[in-house]
Backbone as JSON, one array per atom type, in Angstrom:
{
  "sequence": "MKNKVMILENESQFHQMMETQNTFIMYFTTPDCGVCKVLYPRLLELHKGFDYSLLKIDASTFTELSGQYLVFAVPTVLIIHDKKEVLRESRYIDFNKIDRLLNLLSD",
  "N": [[-5.39, -6.12, 13.01], [-6.66, -4.07, 14.25], [-7.1, -0.51, 14.78], [-6.78, 0.2, 12.2], [-7.27, 1.77, 9.04], [-9.61, 1.21, 6.66], [-10.69, 1.03, 3.34], [-13.68, 0.07, 2.03], [-13.86, -2.56, -0.16], [-15.17, -4.8, -0.94], [-18.06, -6.69, 0.05], [-17.4, -8.87, 1.67], [-15.24, -8.06, 3.19], [-16.46, -6.39, 4.98], [-18.11, -8.2, 6.36], [-16.11, -9.83, 7.46], [-14.87, -8.02, 9.22], [-17.0, -7.55, 10.92], [-17.15, -10.0, 12.18], [-14.67, -10.31, 13.4], [-13.92, -8.03, 14.84], [-14.61, -6.44, 17.86], [-15.41, -3.87, 18.33], [-15.89, -1.22, 16.08], [-15.62, 1.49, 13.7], [-17.79, 2.85, 11.3], [-17.81, 4.66, 8.34], [-19.78, 6.29, 6.23], [-19.86, 7.53, 3.04], [-19.81, 9.46, -0.04], [-18.39, 9.81, -3.35], [-18.86, 12.41, -4.37], [-19.46, 14.07, -2.23], [-18.95, 16.94, -0.67], [-18.91, 17.85, 2.03], [-18.32, 15.48, 3.34], [-15.65, 15.05, 2.56], [-14.4, 17.1, 3.9], [-14.9, 16.5, 6.57], [-13.79, 13.99, 6.95], [-10.85, 13.98, 7.46], [-10.9, 15.0, 10.11], [-12.25, 12.93, 11.41], [-10.37, 10.9, 11.02], [-8.25, 11.92, 12.51], [-9.36, 11.86, 15.11], [-9.75, 9.13, 15.32], [-7.16, 8.13, 15.56], [-6.51, 8.18, 18.27], [-7.53, 5.89, 19.37], [-7.97, 2.3, 19.66], [-9.38, 1.11, 17.54], [-10.77, -0.12, 14.46], [-11.37, 1.68, 11.42], [-13.74, 1.9, 8.99], [-14.19, 2.88, 5.84], [-16.86, 3.59, 3.76], [-18.24, 3.65, 0.56], [-21.24, 4.83, -0.04], [-22.69, 5.03, -2.39], [-21.81, 2.97, -3.94], [-22.0, 0.63, -2.36], [-24.85, 0.02, -1.97], [-26.68, -1.77, -0.92], [-25.66, -2.49, 1.61], [-25.7, 0.05, 2.72], [-28.46, 0.47, 2.79], [-29.19, -1.61, 4.47], [-28.25, -0.65, 6.89], [-29.74, 1.56, 7.11], [-28.85, 4.0, 6.03], [-29.31, 6.96, 4.64], [-28.4, 9.43, 4.11], [-25.39, 11.25, 3.7], [-22.5, 12.74, 5.2], [-22.32, 9.79, 7.27], [-21.72, 8.42, 10.36], [-21.22, 5.45, 12.01], [-21.02, 3.63, 15.02], [-20.07, 0.46, 15.83], [-20.65, -2.01, 18.15], [-20.16, -5.03, 19.73], [-21.49, -6.29, 17.63], [-23.69, -4.62, 17.2], [-25.31, -1.54, 16.47], [-24.28, 1.27, 18.2], [-23.99, 3.95, 18.16], [-25.01, 6.65, 16.14], [-24.32, 9.11, 13.91], [-25.29, 11.58, 11.74], [-25.08, 13.67, 8.87], [-24.79, 16.35, 10.49], [-22.03, 15.97, 12.3], [-21.19, 15.1, 15.53], [-18.38, 15.32, 16.96], [-17.38, 15.32, 19.51], [-19.21, 13.81, 20.96], [-18.8, 11.31, 19.76], [-16.14, 10.88, 20.5], [-16.46, 10.73, 23.36], [-18.04, 8.42, 23.61], [-16.37, 6.45, 22.49], [-14.31, 6.53, 24.27], [-15.61, 5.58, 26.59], [-16.14, 2.98, 25.68], [-13.6, 2.01, 25.56], [-12.8, 1.61, 28.13]],
  "CA": [[-6.28, -5.35, 12.17], [-7.17, -2.93, 14.96], [-6.57, 0.78, 14.49], [-6.53, 0.31, 10.73], [-8.23, 2.46, 8.19], [-9.82, 0.39, 5.49], [-11.7, 1.45, 2.36], [-14.43, -1.11, 1.72], [-13.77, -2.9, -1.58], [-16.2, -5.86, -1.17], [-18.83, -6.92, 1.27], [-16.77, -9.85, 2.53], [-14.43, -7.32, 4.08], [-17.35, -5.92, 6.06], [-18.49, -9.38, 7.2], [-14.94, -10.27, 8.23], [-14.71, -7.09, 10.27], [-18.08, -7.81, 11.91], [-16.85, -11.26, 12.88], [-13.35, -10.3, 14.08], [-13.77, -6.84, 15.65], [-15.7, -6.23, 18.83], [-15.87, -2.44, 18.15], [-15.27, -0.53, 14.98], [-16.27, 2.71, 13.2], [-18.13, 2.83, 9.88], [-17.95, 6.02, 7.79], [-20.48, 6.21, 4.95], [-19.6, 8.75, 2.25], [-19.91, 9.31, -1.54], [-17.32, 10.56, -4.0], [-19.18, 13.8, -4.63], [-19.9, 14.74, -1.01], [-17.93, 17.86, -0.24], [-18.85, 17.82, 3.47], [-17.63, 14.21, 3.72], [-14.24, 15.25, 2.37], [-13.93, 18.04, 4.93], [-15.02, 15.84, 7.88], [-12.95, 12.7, 7.01], [-9.58, 14.19, 8.21], [-11.24, 15.13, 11.53], [-12.49, 11.61, 11.94], [-9.07, 10.2, 11.06], [-7.5, 12.39, 13.69], [-10.03, 11.29, 16.31], [-9.54, 7.69, 15.26], [-5.78, 7.83, 15.94], [-6.44, 8.01, 19.69], [-8.23, 4.66, 19.8], [-7.53, 1.07, 19.1], [-10.53, 0.6, 16.78], [-10.64, 0.06, 13.02], [-12.27, 2.56, 10.77], [-14.11, 1.33, 7.68], [-14.81, 3.91, 4.97], [-17.76, 2.88, 2.81], [-18.9, 4.43, -0.49], [-22.69, 4.52, 0.02], [-23.24, 4.91, -3.71], [-21.37, 1.65, -4.5], [-22.55, -0.4, -1.48], [-26.21, 0.5, -1.71], [-27.39, -2.79, -0.08], [-25.14, -2.29, 2.95], [-26.22, 1.33, 3.18], [-29.86, 0.22, 3.08], [-29.27, -2.45, 5.66], [-27.98, 0.2, 8.06], [-30.63, 2.72, 7.0], [-28.04, 5.2, 5.72], [-29.96, 7.63, 3.55], [-27.7, 10.72, 3.93], [-23.97, 11.21, 3.98], [-21.79, 11.65, 5.87], [-22.92, 9.09, 8.38], [-20.78, 7.63, 11.15], [-21.82, 4.45, 12.89], [-20.07, 2.87, 15.84], [-20.59, -0.87, 16.05], [-20.04, -2.66, 19.31], [-20.87, -6.36, 19.97], [-22.32, -6.51, 16.43], [-24.86, -3.77, 17.3], [-25.06, -0.1, 16.35], [-24.41, 1.93, 19.46], [-24.02, 5.41, 17.92], [-25.23, 7.07, 14.76], [-24.19, 10.58, 13.66], [-25.52, 11.82, 10.32], [-25.05, 15.06, 8.4], [-23.98, 17.08, 11.42], [-21.33, 14.97, 13.08], [-20.76, 15.61, 16.79], [-17.09, 14.57, 17.23], [-17.23, 15.18, 20.97], [-20.05, 12.68, 21.31], [-18.11, 10.13, 19.29], [-14.98, 10.73, 21.4], [-16.9, 10.27, 24.67], [-18.48, 7.02, 23.53], [-15.19, 5.57, 22.23], [-13.58, 6.46, 25.58], [-16.38, 4.66, 27.44], [-15.98, 1.6, 25.22], [-12.22, 1.65, 25.79], [-12.6, 1.25, 29.57]],
  "C": [[-6.82, -4.13, 12.91], [-6.41, -1.68, 14.62], [-6.16, 0.94, 13.03], [-7.62, 1.12, 10.13], [-8.39, 1.65, 6.98], [-10.9, 1.05, 4.61], [-12.38, 0.17, 1.86], [-14.36, -1.37, 0.21], [-14.77, -4.02, -1.94], [-16.9, -6.13, 0.16], [-18.25, -7.98, 2.2], [-15.85, -9.17, 3.53], [-15.25, -6.88, 5.26], [-17.72, -7.08, 6.96], [-17.33, -9.88, 8.02], [-14.73, -9.34, 9.43], [-15.77, -7.32, 11.36], [-17.79, -9.02, 12.75], [-15.59, -11.15, 13.78], [-13.16, -9.13, 15.02], [-14.95, -6.67, 16.59], [-16.28, -4.83, 18.6], [-15.14, -1.9, 16.94], [-16.15, 0.61, 14.5], [-16.57, 2.49, 11.71], [-18.36, 4.3, 9.47], [-18.52, 5.9, 6.4], [-20.27, 7.61, 4.28], [-19.93, 8.47, 0.79], [-18.8, 10.14, -2.14], [-17.6, 12.04, -4.19], [-19.65, 14.61, -3.44], [-18.81, 15.64, -0.51], [-17.77, 17.9, 1.34], [-18.09, 16.6, 3.99], [-16.13, 14.39, 3.63], [-13.61, 16.18, 3.43], [-13.88, 17.3, 6.3], [-14.11, 14.63, 8.02], [-11.62, 12.93, 7.73], [-9.82, 14.35, 9.71], [-11.5, 13.77, 12.13], [-11.2, 10.78, 12.0], [-8.24, 10.62, 12.26], [-8.08, 11.86, 15.01], [-9.7, 9.86, 16.43], [-8.14, 7.27, 15.77], [-5.65, 7.57, 17.47], [-7.03, 6.74, 20.23], [-7.75, 3.43, 19.08], [-8.69, 0.34, 18.39], [-10.27, 0.79, 15.28], [-11.72, 1.0, 12.5], [-12.48, 2.05, 9.34], [-14.84, 2.42, 6.91], [-15.58, 3.22, 3.85], [-18.39, 3.9, 1.86], [-20.37, 4.01, -0.58], [-23.27, 4.39, -1.37], [-22.86, 3.58, -4.43], [-22.01, 0.55, -3.66], [-23.93, -0.03, -1.02], [-26.94, -0.5, -0.75], [-26.96, -2.66, 1.36], [-25.65, -0.97, 3.54], [-27.68, 1.18, 3.58], [-30.04, -0.59, 4.36], [-29.08, -1.65, 6.93], [-28.76, 1.48, 8.02], [-29.86, 4.03, 6.87], [-28.63, 5.87, 4.47], [-29.33, 9.0, 3.26], [-26.23, 10.49, 4.3], [-23.51, 12.61, 4.37], [-22.57, 11.04, 7.04], [-21.79, 8.29, 9.06], [-21.6, 6.72, 12.05], [-20.73, 3.82, 13.73], [-20.77, 1.54, 16.14], [-19.86, -1.47, 17.23], [-20.85, -3.87, 19.6], [-21.88, -6.63, 18.87], [-23.61, -5.69, 16.4], [-24.41, -2.29, 17.11], [-25.29, 0.54, 17.71], [-24.37, 3.47, 19.34], [-24.24, 5.65, 16.45], [-25.16, 8.61, 14.73], [-24.33, 10.75, 12.18], [-25.65, 13.26, 10.03], [-24.21, 15.91, 9.33], [-23.34, 16.07, 12.35], [-20.78, 15.61, 14.38], [-19.54, 14.79, 17.24], [-16.9, 14.41, 18.74], [-18.06, 13.98, 21.49], [-19.38, 11.35, 20.96], [-16.9, 9.84, 20.22], [-15.4, 10.19, 22.77], [-17.29, 8.82, 24.63], [-17.28, 6.08, 23.34], [-14.35, 5.46, 23.48], [-14.3, 5.53, 26.53], [-16.16, 3.22, 27.0], [-14.57, 1.12, 25.45], [-11.95, 1.13, 27.2], [-12.9, -0.19, 29.85]]
}
């Protein structure tokens, strides 16, 4: 399941990922977010270099999960490691920062 891109379809998928993956990336978006559509290909390209799964989440559909992670704006990228949030980038996404952290977690 590593290095997969998944679009969240139900919350059980999220819980399964939380239990089976030590590190993964969450990308919160909405269907009408133009910035999200522009940034998503960049995140996919960055993701290819790592052995982590990427979970794309529609924040307007999964409002409870968005609230649980305090996601009030999109796009938001969270990196989860050992079941804890270790990085949050929202609105302005610093891809260099994400890359550096993922490299550190890979070592």
